[in-house]
C-alpha positions in Angstrom: -1.7 51.2 -39.6 -1.0 47.5 -40.4 0.6 47.0 -37.0 -2.4 48.5 -35.3 -4.7 46.1 -37.1 -2.5 43.2 -36.2 -2.4 44.2 -32.5 -6.2 44.6 -32.4 -6.7 41.2 -33.9 -4.3 39.6 -31.5 -6.1 41.3 -28.6 -9.5 40.1 -29.7 -8.1 36.6 -30.3 -6.5 36.6 -26.8 -9.9 37.3 -25.2 -12.1 35.0 -27.3 -9.7 32.3 -28.4 -11.8 29.3 -27.3 -14.9 30.6 -29.2 -12.9 31.6 -32.2 -11.2 28.2 -32.4 -14.6 26.5 -32.3 -15.9 28.8 -34.9 -12.9 28.1 -37.1 -13.3 24.4 -36.8 -17.1 24.6 -37.5 -16.4 26.7 -40.6 -13.7 24.3 -41.8 -16.0 21.3 -41.2 -19.0 22.9 -42.9 -16.9 24.1 -45.8 -15.5 20.6 -46.3 -18.9 18.9 -46.1 -20.4 21.5 -48.5 -17.6 20.9 -51.0 -18.2 17.1 -50.8 -21.9 17.5 -51.4 -21.4 19.8 -54.3 -18.5 17.8 -55.7 -20.4 14.5 -55.5 -24.1 14.9 -54.6 -25.2 11.2 -55.1 -26.8 10.7 -51.7 -30.2 12.5 -51.3 -29.9 12.6 -47.5 -26.9 14.9 -47.7 -28.8 17.4 -49.8 -30.4 18.6 -46.6 -28.3 21.6 -45.4 -29.5 20.9 -41.8 -27.8 17.6 -41.8 -24.5 19.2 -42.9 -24.8 21.9 -40.2 -25.4 19.2 -37.5 -22.4 17.2 -38.7 -20.2 20.4 -38.8 -21.4 21.3 -35.3 -20.4 17.8 -34.0 -17.0 18.1 -35.8 -16.3 21.4 -34.2 -16.2 19.7 -30.7 -13.9 16.9 -32.0 -10.1 16.9 -32.7 -9.3 17.6 -36.3 -8.8 13.9 -37.0 -12.4 13.4 -35.9 -13.4 15.8 -38.7 -11.3 13.8 -41.1 -13.2 10.6 -40.2 -16.6 12.3 -40.5 -15.6 13.5 -44.0 -14.6 9.9 -44.9 -17.9 8.5 -43.7 -19.8 11.1 -45.8 -17.7 10.4 -48.9 -18.4 6.7 -48.5 -22.1 7.4 -48.3 -21.8 9.5 -51.5 -19.9 6.7 -53.3 -22.6 4.2 -52.2 -25.2 6.5 -53.8 -23.2 6.5 -57.0 -22.5 2.8 -57.6 -21.1 -0.3 -55.9 -17.9 -0.3 -58.1 -17.4 3.3 -57.1 -17.7 2.4 -53.5 -15.3 -0.5 -53.9 -12.6 1.5 -55.7 -13.1 4.9 -53.9 -13.6 3.2 -50.5 -10.4 1.1 -51.0 -8.5 4.2 -52.0 -9.7 6.1 -49.0 -8.8 3.2 -46.7 -5.3 3.1 -48.1 -4.9 6.8 -47.7 -6.2 6.7 -44.1 -3.9 3.8 -43.1 -0.8 5.7 -44.5 -1.9 9.0 -43.0 -2.8 7.8 -39.5 0.3 5.5 -39.5 2.8 8.1 -40.6 1.7 11.6 -39.6 -1.7 11.8 -37.8 -0.8 15.4 -36.7 -1.2 16.6 -40.2 -5.0 16.8 -40.2 -5.2 20.5 -41.0 -3.1 20.1 -44.1 -5.1 17.0 -45.0 -8.4 19.0 -44.8 -7.2 22.2 -46.4 -5.6 20.6 -49.5 -8.8 19.4 -51.2 -10.5 22.7 -50.4 -7.6 24.6 -52.0 -7.7 22.3 -55.0 -11.4 22.9 -55.5 -10.9 26.7 -55.2 -7.9 26.5 -57.6 -5.4 27.9 -55.0 -3.4 24.7 -54.0 -0.1 26.7 -53.8 -1.3 28.5 -50.7 -1.3 25.3 -48.6 2.4 24.3 -49.0 3.5 27.9 -48.7 1.6 28.3 -45.4 2.8 25.0 -43.9 6.3 25.5 -45.1 6.4 28.7 -43.2 4.8 27.5 -40.0 5.3 23.7 -39.8 7.8 21.0 -40.8 8.2 18.8 -43.9 6.1 16.2 -42.2 3.1 18.3 -43.3 3.8 16.9 -46.8 2.1 13.7 -45.7 -1.1 15.5 -44.9 -0.9 17.5 -48.2 -0.2 14.3 -50.1 -3.1 12.5 -48.5 -5.5 15.4 -49.4 -4.2 15.5 -52.9 -4.5 11.8 -53.6 -8.0 11.8 -52.0 -9.2 14.6 -54.2 -7.8 13.3 -57.5 -8.8 9.7 -56.6 -12.4 10.7 -56.1 -12.3 12.9 -59.2 -11.0 9.9 -61.2 -13.7 7.5 -59.8 -16.5 10.0 -60.5 -15.2 11.0 -63.9 -14.8 7.5 -65.3 -17.0 7.0 -68.3 -17.5 3.3 -68.4 -18.8 1.5 -71.5 -19.3 -2.3 -71.2 -17.0 -4.0 -73.7 -19.2 -7.1 -74.1 -23.0 -7.0 -73.3 -22.8 -10.8 -72.7 -20.6 -10.4 -69.6 -22.0 -11.5 -66.3 -22.7 -9.0 -63.6 -19.6 -10.0 -61.7 -17.4 -9.6 -64.8 -19.0 -6.2 -65.6 -18.4 -5.1 -62.0 -14.7 -6.0 -62.2 -14.3 -4.4 -65.6 -15.8 -1.1 -64.3 -13.4 -1.2 -61.3 -10.5 -1.8 -63.7 -11.5 1.3 -65.7 -11.6 3.4 -62.6 -8.3 2.2 -61.3 -6.7 2.8 -64.8 -8.1 6.3 -64.8 -6.7 7.0 -61.4 -3.2 5.5 -61.9 -2.8 7.3 -65.3 -3.7 10.7 -63.8 -0.6 12.8 -64.7 -2.1 15.9 -63.2 -2.2 14.3 -59.8 1.4 13.2 -60.0 2.6 16.6 -61.1 0.5 18.3 -58.3 1.9 15.9 -55.7 5.5 16.7 -56.8 4.9 20.4 -57.1 3.2 20.9 -53.7 5.8 18.7 -51.9 8.7 20.6 -53.5 7.2 23.9 -52.6 6.7 22.9 -48.9 10.2 21.6 -48.6 11.7 24.7 -50.3 9.7 27.1 -48.2 10.7 25.3 -45.0 14.4 25.1 -45.9 14.6 28.8 -46.9 12.7 30.2 -43.9 14.9 28.1 -41.6 18.0 30.0 -42.7 19.5 33.0 -40.9 19.3 35.2 -44.0 17.6 38.6 -43.9 14.0 38.5 -45.1 14.0 34.7 -45.0 10.2 34.4 -44.9 9.8 36.7 -47.9 12.4 34.8 -49.8 10.8 31.5 -48.9 7.4 32.6 -50.3 9.1 33.8 -53.5 11.1 30.6 -53.8 8.0 28.4 -53.3 6.1 30.4 -56.0 9.0 30.1 -58.4 9.4 26.4 -58.0 5.6 25.9 -58.5 5.6 27.9 -61.7 8.6 26.1 -63.1 7.0 22.7 -62.4 3.7 23.7 -63.9 5.4 25.0 -67.0 7.4 21.7 -67.2 4.1 19.8 -67.0 2.6 21.9 -69.8 5.5 21.4 -72.3 6.7 17.9 -71.5 3.6 16.0 -70.1 0.9 17.9 -72.1 -1.0 18.6 -68.9 -3.4 21.5 -69.4 -3.0 24.5 -67.1 -5.5 27.4 -66.8 -3.6 30.6 -66.8 -6.3 32.6 -64.8 -6.3 29.8 -62.2 -2.5 29.8 -62.0 -2.4 33.6 -61.6 -5.1 33.5 -58.9 -3.2 30.7 -57.1 0.0 32.6 -57.1 -1.7 35.8 -55.8 -3.5 33.8 -53.1 -0.2 32.1 -52.0 1.6 35.4 -51.8 -1.2 37.0 -49.7 -1.4 34.1 -47.3 2.3 34.0 -46.9 2.5 37.8 -46.3 -0.3 37.7 -43.7 1.4 34.8 -41.9 4.7 36.6 -42.0 3.0 39.7 -40.5 1.6 37.8 -37.6 4.4 35.3 -36.8 7.7 36.7 -38.1 7.5 40.5 -38.5 11.1 41.7 -38.0 12.5 45.2 -38.3 15.8 44.4 -40.2 16.7 48.2 -40.3 17.2 48.1 -36.6 19.5 45.0 -36.6 22.3 45.2 -34.0 25.6 43.3 -33.6 26.2 42.4 -30.0 29.1 40.8 -28.1 29.0 39.1 -24.8 31.7 37.2 -22.9 32.1 35.0 -19.9 35.2 33.2 -18.4 35.6 30.9 -21.4 33.9 32.3 -24.5 33.1 35.4 -26.5 29.5 35.4 -27.9 28.7 37.3 -31.1 25.0 37.8 -31.6 22.9 39.4 -34.3 19.8 40.9 -32.7 16.9 41.6 -35.0 14.0 43.3 -33.2 10.3 42.5 -33.8 8.4 45.2 -35.6 6.0 46.8 -33.0 3.2 49.2 -33.2 4.4 52.8 -32.8 2.9 54.6 -29.9 1.4 58.0 -30.1 2.7 61.0 -28.1 -0.3 60.8 -25.8 0.3 57.1 -25.0 4.0 57.8 -24.2 3.1 60.6 -21.8 0.4 58.7 -19.9 
């Protein structure tokens, strides 16, 4: 039954891949813009859902990095609507993230975009598990960029600034508020723990799934989840970082489901039918372990046609 559904989805995607890709990019862009609006909401212009739909439609025809730039511009507009110190600190942070991201791994746009969404939905573990199974450790740069952007903006928005001296000039008050935002960002232990945990999960999942062991992808998923849980528990007991148990459970379940679906579509092997084969030529003997892909079983009627 599962194989039948998989083959049906593959068939539909093969016929309509161009449209489905465009729809996927539109959904990702609109979801990202909607999250930005709900997360910030300081620019009245972006309260208009029609504006978000138009921006998402434009982004669906651009490369993913074009979508990243559109999100950056929208965030800068939101920060401007909040305050000038917020724009200075948040804009500077985004500029630094953009320079590092585009300079080191501009191909990691999907990881960059998905990470903040996953953090908002409290399922961050699903992202490094997925990219550890499908991509390389370079995806860690995109994940790190998304993580720093999310927590950086959260720190800027969440800073409660109280002027230390009412007699300070406007410039001095401006600088003091910026210092408070930077201090809040640099002292964010949750961000540091999340960066370490997501990067460790990505590297572990990639390393395990690259091995030749049986059920490598399943073991990679389990290893990533285990490492994430260990680091989260470490953060709770040593760094006093609060962790929501329901969110943690939901995140683990989501990561396991995402990993299982990816394994079904990209690496579904039938280990019970593994064969040991030997070949030879004039110079060498070749010993090969052949593991067949799991295929949909045909009915009697299909075999006799």
